[in-house]
C-alpha positions as a Markdown table, in Angstrom:
| # | Residue | x | y | z |
|---|---|---|---|---|
| 1 | Met | -21.3 | 113.4 | 80.1 |
| 2 | Lys | -18.6 | 112.5 | 82.5 |
| 3 | Lys | -19.8 | 108.9 | 82.6 |
| 4 | Leu | -19.6 | 108.7 | 78.8 |
| 5 | Ile | -16.0 | 110.0 | 78.9 |
| 6 | Trp | -15.1 | 107.4 | 81.5 |
| 7 | Val | -16.8 | 104.6 | 79.5 |
| 8 | Leu | -14.8 | 105.6 | 76.4 |
| 9 | Ile | -11.5 | 105.7 | 78.4 |
| 10 | Val | -12.2 | 102.3 | 79.9 |
| 11 | Ala | -13.2 | 100.9 | 76.5 |
| 12 | Ala | -10.0 | 102.3 | 74.9 |
| 13 | Leu | -7.9 | 100.6 | 77.6 |
| 14 | Leu | -9.7 | 97.3 | 77.4 |
| 15 | Leu | -10.0 | 97.1 | 73.6 |
| 16 | Pro | -6.6 | 95.7 | 72.9 |
| 17 | Arg | -7.2 | 93.0 | 75.5 |
| 18 | Ile | -10.5 | 92.1 | 74.1 |
| 19 | Ser | -9.1 | 91.8 | 70.6 |
| 20 | Leu | -6.3 | 89.6 | 72.0 |
| 21 | Ala | -8.9 | 87.5 | 73.8 |
| 22 | Ala | -10.6 | 87.0 | 70.5 |
| 23 | Asp | -7.4 | 85.7 | 68.9 |
| 24 | Pro | -4.8 | 85.1 | 71.6 |
| 25 | Lys | -2.4 | 83.5 | 69.2 |
| 26 | Ala | -2.2 | 86.7 | 67.2 |
| 27 | Gly | -0.9 | 88.7 | 70.2 |
| 28 | Trp | 1.7 | 86.0 | 71.0 |
| 29 | Thr | 3.0 | 85.7 | 67.4 |
| 30 | Ala | 3.2 | 89.5 | 67.3 |
| 31 | Phe | 5.2 | 89.4 | 70.5 |
| 32 | Gln | 7.5 | 86.7 | 69.1 |
| 33 | Gln | 8.0 | 88.7 | 66.0 |
| 34 | Gln | 9.0 | 91.7 | 68.0 |
| 35 | Gln | 11.4 | 89.6 | 70.1 |
| 36 | Arg | 12.9 | 88.1 | 66.9 |
| 37 | Glu | 13.4 | 91.6 | 65.4 |
| 38 | Ala | 15.0 | 92.9 | 68.6 |
| 39 | Gln | 17.4 | 89.9 | 68.7 |
| 40 | Met | 18.3 | 90.4 | 65.0 |
| 41 | Ala | 18.9 | 94.1 | 65.6 |
| 42 | Phe | 21.1 | 93.3 | 68.6 |
| 43 | Phe | 23.2 | 90.7 | 66.7 |
| 44 | Lys | 23.5 | 93.1 | 63.8 |
| 45 | Lys | 24.8 | 95.8 | 66.1 |
| 46 | Gln | 27.3 | 93.4 | 67.7 |
| 47 | Gln | 28.5 | 92.3 | 64.3 |
| 48 | Asp | 28.9 | 95.9 | 63.2 |
| 49 | Glu | 30.8 | 96.8 | 66.4 |
| 50 | Lys | 33.1 | 93.7 | 66.0 |
| 51 | Ala | 33.8 | 94.6 | 62.3 |
| 52 | Gln | 34.6 | 98.2 | 63.3 |
| 53 | Phe | 36.9 | 97.0 | 66.1 |
| 54 | Leu | 38.7 | 94.6 | 63.8 |
| 55 | Lys | 39.1 | 97.3 | 61.1 |
| 56 | Ser | 40.7 | 99.6 | 63.7 |
| 57 | His | 43.0 | 97.0 | 65.1 |
| 58 | Pro | 44.8 | 95.1 | 62.3 |
| 59 | Asp | 47.5 | 93.9 | 64.7 |
| 60 | Ile | 44.9 | 91.9 | 66.6 |
| 61 | Val | 43.5 | 90.5 | 63.4 |
| 62 | Ala | 47.0 | 89.2 | 62.4 |
| 63 | Gln | 47.5 | 87.7 | 65.8 |
| 64 | Leu | 44.1 | 85.9 | 65.7 |
| 65 | Glu | 44.9 | 84.5 | 62.2 |
| 66 | Gln | 48.3 | 83.2 | 63.5 |
| 67 | Glu | 46.6 | 81.6 | 66.5 |
| 68 | Lys | 44.0 | 80.0 | 64.2 |
| 69 | Lys | 46.7 | 78.7 | 61.8 |
| 70 | Ala | 48.7 | 77.3 | 64.8 |
| 71 | Ser | 45.6 | 75.6 | 66.2 |
| 72 | Gln | 44.8 | 74.0 | 62.8 |
| 73 | Glu | 48.3 | 72.7 | 62.5 |
| 74 | Arg | 48.1 | 71.2 | 66.1 |
| 75 | Ser | 44.8 | 69.6 | 65.2 |
| 76 | Gln | 46.2 | 68.1 | 62.0 |
| 77 | Lys | 49.3 | 66.8 | 63.9 |
| 78 | Met | 47.0 | 65.2 | 66.5 |
| 79 | Arg | 44.9 | 63.6 | 63.8 |
| 80 | Glu | 48.0 | 62.2 | 62.1 |
| 81 | Glu | 49.2 | 60.8 | 65.4 |
| 82 | Ala | 45.8 | 59.2 | 66.2 |
| 83 | Ile | 45.8 | 57.6 | 62.7 |
| 84 | Lys | 49.3 | 56.2 | 63.4 |
| 85 | Arg | 48.2 | 54.8 | 66.8 |
| 86 | Gln | 45.1 | 53.3 | 65.1 |
| 87 | Gly | 47.4 | 51.5 | 62.7 |
| 88 | Gln | 49.4 | 50.1 | 65.5 |
| 89 | Lys | 46.4 | 48.9 | 67.4 |
| 90 | Val | 45.1 | 47.0 | 64.4 |
| 91 | Gln | 47.6 | 44.2 | 65.1 |
| 92 | Pro | 46.7 | 42.4 | 68.3 |
| 93 | Pro | 49.5 | 41.9 | 70.8 |
| 94 | Lys | 51.1 | 38.4 | 70.7 |
| 95 | Met | 50.4 | 36.3 | 73.7 |
| 96 | Pro | 53.4 | 34.4 | 75.1 |
| 97 | Thr | 53.2 | 30.7 | 74.6 |
| 98 | Gln | 53.7 | 28.3 | 77.5 |
């Protein structure tokens, strides 16, 4: 009787491995799915925490918006200056004649 119990215990422990051996890809895709779900849950939690933080700190939100606007203005100014420089470079410099 004890041998039968041990055989059943060993079989129960080996059964998942045997089923994975029959279709190893099934176990890997299940693992990948679990990883994907864990990542999605983690990112969702991060987004929720960020949203909660921003709701509780409107002064920081205003500061971030000002910085973003200033950055966009600087980028636009740099683009306009680059366009002006491109226009100047179109004309080749005149070579002195001898």
